[in-house]
N, C-alpha and C positions, 0 to 999 in steps of 0.2 A: 307313611302315616303311622303316628305313634300308637301303640296298643293302649287300650282302656285299661286303667288301674282300678281295682275293685276294693272298696272299703266297707267292712262290716261294722255296723253300730249294734252292739249286743246288749246295751242298757239304754234306758230313756234319756234322751237329750231334748232340748227345747226345739220347737219348729224352725226357729231362726238358725240353729245349727245345722239341722237337716237340710234346709233350703240352700245353704252354701254348698254342701256336698252334692246335692241333686242338680244344682245349676252350673257347676264347674265343669267345663269341657275337658274330657279326658279322664274324668272320675265317674265311676258307677257306684252308687251308694245303695246298700242293702240294710235296711233298718229292720232288726228283729229284736225287740226288747225281750229280756228274760230268756236268753237261749240256754237250754239245759247243758251241763257240762259235757255229757257224751256226745250231743249234737255239735257242740262247739269244736270238740276234738275231731269230729268227723269232717266238718265242713271247712275248717280254717285254712286248709292247704289252698283253697280257691281264692284267698284274698291277699292283698298287698298291704292293706292297712286295717287296723282294728281300733275302734273307739269304745271305751268302757267307763263305767263310773265305779262304785264300790261293790256292786252285786256280783259282776262277773269275776270268777277267779281264774286268772291266766296262769295255769300251773306249768311245771316242767313237762308234764305229759301233753298238754295242749301244744306247747312250743315245740315239742319234738315232731309234731306233725305239720307245723306251719312252714312248709318248705318255700313258700313264696313271700312270706310276711316280711315287710321292711320296717314298719313302724307301728307302735301301739301307743295310742293317746289316751290318757286319763283325764276325764273332765272333772277336775278337782285337783287337790294337792297331794294326798297320800297315795303311794303306789305300792302298799304293802300287799295288795291283792294280786300283784304281778310277780312272777319269779324273775327277779332282775338278773340273776347270775346265768340262768339258762337262756334268757333273751339276749343278754349281752354276748354270750359265747356264740350264738347263732348270728350275731351281727344285726340284731334288731334294735332300732332306736326306741327308747322309752321317753315319752315327754308328758308333762303335766301342765296345769294352768295355775301356777302361783299367783296369788293376788286377786283371782277372779272371785273367790268366796271369802276373802279375808274379812270384810266388814260384816258379812252375815254371820260368820263363825265367831268373831269377836263379840258381836252383839248378843248372840245366843249365850256365850259364856256369861256376859254381864247379867242377862236376864236370869240365869240360873243362880248366880251369886245372890241376887236380890231375892229370888223366890225361896232360896235355901235360908237366907237370913230372916225372912218374914213368914216362913211356913205357908206360902200361897197355895201350894198344891194340896196340903193337908186340910187347910181351912176350907178350901173350895169343896173338897169331898165331904167334909163335916156338914156344911150347909145344905149340900145336895141330899144329904142323909136325913135332913130335917132337924139338925142340931144347931145350937148357938153357943159354941165353946170358946168364948172370948178369952178366959183365963188360960186355957190350955195352950194357946198358940202365941205366947209371949215371944217376941222376936228380938233381934239385936241390930243396933245401928252398925252400918259399915264405915261411916266416917271415922277417921283416925285409926282405923284397924289396919293391920298389915296384910297385904296380898302378896304372897309368894308365887312368882310365875316361873314355871320350869319350861324353858324354851323361849327365847326371845327373838324368834323369826318375825314374819309379817304380822301374823295373828297375835302372838304374844305382845308385840309392841303396840298394836292398837288397843288391846285389852288394858295394857298399862296406861296408856294415854287417857282412856275414858275412865278408868278406875281413879286416876289422879284427879280428874275433873269432879268426881263425887266425893273427894276428900280422903281417899284411901292412900296409905303409904305403900309404895311398891318396891319390892326387892326381886332379884331374879337371878337364876342359875342358867348358864349356857356355856358349855365347855369350848364353844367355837367362836365365842364373841370376846373381843378385847374390853377392858374397862373403859377405854376411850369411846368405843362404839356404843357401849351400854349407856354411858353418860349422855350421848346425843339423843338416846331414847328416854332420857330422864329416869333411868332405873338403876338403882344401886346393885352392882354385880357382887354376889356372895357365893360362898361354897354351898354345896347341897345340904350338908349337916347344918350349917348356919340358917339356911332357908327353913329347914324343918324346925328348928328351934325357936325361930322368931315369928313365924307366920300364923295369923288367925284364920286365913283362907289360903288354900293352895290350889292353883290351877295348872293343868298340864297342856303343853303345846309343843310336843316333840313327835317325830315319827316313831313308828314301832320297828325297832331293830333288835339284834341280838343283845346289844348293850343296854337297851332301854325296856326290854321285857321285864315285867314285874318290877319296874322302877320303884313303885310304892309297895313295899312288902312289910312283913311283921317287924323287921328291923327298922325300917323307915318310921312306922307309926310309933314305935317306942321312943323315937328321938323327937317327937313333935309335942306341941303344947297340949294340955288337956283341954278339949273343946274345940280343937281345930275342925274346919269344914273343908271338904275335898270336892273339886269340880273337875270333870274330865269331859271335855268336848273334842279331844284329839283322836286317840285310837284305843280301842278295846285291847287289853293285854298289857297296857302300861301300869296297870293296877292288879296286884294279886287279890282277886275278888273275895277269896275266903279269908285272907288276912284282913281285908277291909271290914268284912262282916264282924269278925271277932273284935276289931277295934271299936266298931260302933256299939256292940253289945256290951263291951266292958266300960263304955263311957269315955274312952280316950278320944274318939272322933264323935263330934256332936252331930254330923250329918254329912251327907254326900249327895251330890247332883251329877247324874251321869247321863250323858248323851250317847254313849258308846259302851259296848260290852265285848268281852273276849269272844263269846259266841253270840251271833245275831241271827234271828231273834234270840233273846236269852233263855227262853223256856222256863223251867222251874228253878230259878236262881234264888237262893236264900236271901239275897239282898233286896229282892222285891217284896219280901214279907215284912221289912222293917219300916215302921213309920218315918224313921229319920232319913229315909232315901227318897228322893224325887228323881224322875228319869223321863227322858224323851227318846223316841225311836230314831236316833241318828239324824237329827234335824239341823245340825250345825251349819250346813250349807243350803238348807231347803228354804230359800226365799226365792220368789219370782225373779227378782233382779239378778241374784247370784247364779241361778240356773241358766238364764239367758247369757250372761257374761261368759261362763265357763264353756257353755255349748258353742257359742260363736268362736271362742278363743281356740278351742281344740280342733274344731272343724277347719279353721284357717291354718292352724299349725300343721296338721296332718296333710292337708292339700299342698301346702307350701313345700313340705319335705318330699312328698311323692313326685311333684311336678318340677321342683327347682332344686332339691337337694339341701335346702337350708333348714337346719334343725334349731328351732327356738324352744327354750325350756326343756332341753334334754337332760334327763337325770343321769344317763350313762354316757354322756359326750359333752366336752366343753361347748357351751352355747355362745354363739356370736351373732351380732346383728347383721342384717343384709348388707348394711353400709360397710362394716368392718370386713365382712366376707369378700367384698369386691376388692379391697386392699390386700387381703390375706391370700386370695386364690392363686396368684402367681407363685407364691412361696410354697403352697401346698403342691402345685404341680411340679415345681423344681424338686421338692423333697421325694415325691413319689417317683419321679424319673431317676433320681440318684439311687433310691432303694431298688428299683427294678434293674438298674445297670449293675449295681453291686451283686444282686442275687444271681445274675447270669454269668458274671465273670469270676465269682469267688467259689472255689470248690470246697467240700467238706461240710461238717455240721457247724452251723453258727453257734458261737459261745458268748460273744460279747459285741454290742454295738455302741460305739462312742460317737455321739452326735455333738458337733461344736457349732454354735451360733456366733457369727462375727459381723460387726458393722450394723447396718440399718434393720437387719432381720430381728435384732433384739427388741425392736419396737413392736413386733407382731406377737400374736398369741402362740408362743412356742409349743404348748402342749398339743395343739392341733397339728403343727408341722411335724412334731415327733411321730404322731399317729400316722400321718401321711407317708413318712419315710418307712415305718414298719409295714404299712400296707403294701407299699412298693416292694419291699424286701421279701414278704411272705407269699404274695399273690402268685408269683411265677413258680413257686416250689410246693404249694399246698393244693390239694384237690378241692377243699372246702372253700366256701365263699368267705373272702377276706374284705373287711371294710374298716372305717375309723373306730367303730365300736368294739369289734372283737379282735383287732390286730394286737393290742397290748396284752390281752388275755391268752391269745395263741402263742405269742412270744414267750410269756412266762411259763405256759405249760411246757414249752420245749426247752426250758432252762436257759433262755437267751437273756443275758444280763443287759439292761439298757442304762447307759451312763450319758448324761447331758452336761455340757459345760458352755460357758459364755466368754467371749473376749471382745474387747473394743476394737482390737486390731483386726483388719480384714485384707491384709497384704495389699494388692493393688486394686482392690474392688471395693465398691461402696457397701456391698453385702456379700457374705460368703457363708456357705452351708457345707460342712465337711463331715463326711461319714466314714468312720473306720470300722471295718467288720473283721472280727477275729474268728477263725475257725481252727480246727485241730491241724490244719495243713498250712494255712497262710494268714497273713494280715494284709488286707487290701484298703487303700484309702482313695476314696473318690470326693472331689469338691465341685460344687457348682455355684453359679451366680445368676443374676438376672441382667441382661442387656436391655437398656431402656427400662420400661416399667414392668414388662411381662414377657420377656423372651428368655427362657431358660437356656443356660449353656453349662456344659461340663468343662471345667477349666484346669482340672488336675486329676490324673490317674496315676497314683503312686508317685514316682519321681518324674512323670512325663507331664508337661504343660501343654494344654490344647485349648481350643475354643470350639468344641463340637456341639452340634444341635442334637439333643437327646430325643429324637423322634423317628418314628418309622422303623425300617428294617436296616440294620447296621451290621457289617462284618468287622469284628474286632480282631485285628491281626497283630501278633508280636513277632518281631522278626529281627535278625542281625542287620545292622546298618551297613549294607553293602550295595554297590551299584547293581541296577538291573532288577531289584526286588519289585519295585512299583510297576515297571513294564511288564514283568512276567504276570503280576497279579491281573493287571489290565487285559492282557492277552487271554488268560485263562477264563476270565469272567466273560470276555467277549465271544470266546469260542463256545460257551454255553448259552449265548443269547441273553446275557444279563447286562443291563445298562447301569453305569455309575452315575448317581445324581450329584454327589459331592464327596470330597475326601478331606480328612484332616490328618496331618502327619506330626509326629513328635519323636525326638530322640534325646537320650540321656547325655550323649556326647558323640563327637565325630568317630565313627568306626565302632561305636558301642552297640547298644540295642535301641530299637525303635518300636513305635506302635502306629498302626494305621486304623482310622475309623472310616470305613467305606460305606457310604449311603447307597443302597440299591433300591430298585423300584419295587421289589417284592421279595418274599421268603425265597431262600436258596435250598437246594436239596443237599443231602449228605454227600452225594456224589461230588458236588461242586466243592464243599468243604474239604473233602478227601484230596481233591485235585490241588486245592490251595496248599494244604499241608504237606504235599509231596514236592512242592517247589523248593529250589535251593534257598537256603537261609531263612526259611519260615519256621518259626518256633511253635506257633500255634495259631489257630483260626477258629473263632467262635461267632455263631450267629446270634445277634441280639434283637429282640422285639420290643420296641418302646412306643 
């Protein structure tokens, strides 16, 4: 019977999301909204999955105690409240729900653009104070005005679409988007400085990273039109708030609409004292529909990963659909087997791994295949947990250079995966293929050609090609009560050297290995566990 997997929900999600967790067999849900940081650090070791929104801060300290945690799900898009580096190093998958709150965030942005242009918030407060200040709140039309969009992902693209329908001209900056892709979104792609110079309104839709921190700063404001209006429904910290305050006071910026702040709640922030600033308490995704969508999505994704191993919308792992995974899985198994084989036959500290894809494997998601090979390489030699997420990180930390190349030629096979591992002592080459659709085979070990099944307990014997070697090996194993399941033989030339891959029914003792190594013409005998 499979053990129950525990999932902690530490922020509010919709009842529909909770129901999925509570009703799934094999999952035990613990819903505790607003878990204090110290309590989270104390209890997280008991859970295999964690679901959060923006309130919970999953710090390096929390992750350090999360010894059983496999996945963190963010009900929303941004993951800047999660220490990605620490989680990835521990092999924890981080996933979010892109698209679930796209429409809500885009509509909130558009609402703030209109409210900022027409002084909606200020006029409402004035009337409620018993005033009728019609002349004071003269607004501006947005038709024919230029909207500069920083970040043309899902939300930025929807903002552009709706802004265009209201007559605005849209320009955008996104360093990861090609002009052709921007044209499909009907947005003119420009440089950041050009966007600053041309925009009447500027809206931000980027994640918060080291490169986007204080993206709008004193230097940025100096490059903008006088009277520009700023909207931020993305992330606090994208704007230098003190620089924005100075730009508004000086008259360079006519106003700002902020849904997010660097510190939330913002407390005594000078921006809140300015009439030109309107704000909302991080409401971009706060619609009933969006919360239901992201709650259902993240619950399904976490359950799917814990029970089936499929990672959808993982931010620290290449994401593939279940349909693609079915086709990819045999290649992942082959790559991991090759990696484990190499790790156990190659002495010395690994310096470089050269992975060559040939034939039909080129049609697959090769980044996942490379991760699987690294997982197989590192798992037998490291004490820490190794998986797809942290294998590349662990390799880099150990100074292992990863080189990938592609070739249409695959010798006599429809597909071929070749891994060369260089250490300070040797260079070993192991190649594998698939027989049929999903049967992995090792077909080359250095200069030796074979068709070995990489599974179970295998004795890898290197010997001189002399009569009696195989008979002596069989007799020695029989004398120790060890049964041979199958055997694969290969030699470089008659009378040269040879290898034997001997499948046995279980692990053998060091005594047996020593007995084999004492036999005539045996050069080495290694036990492999695959």
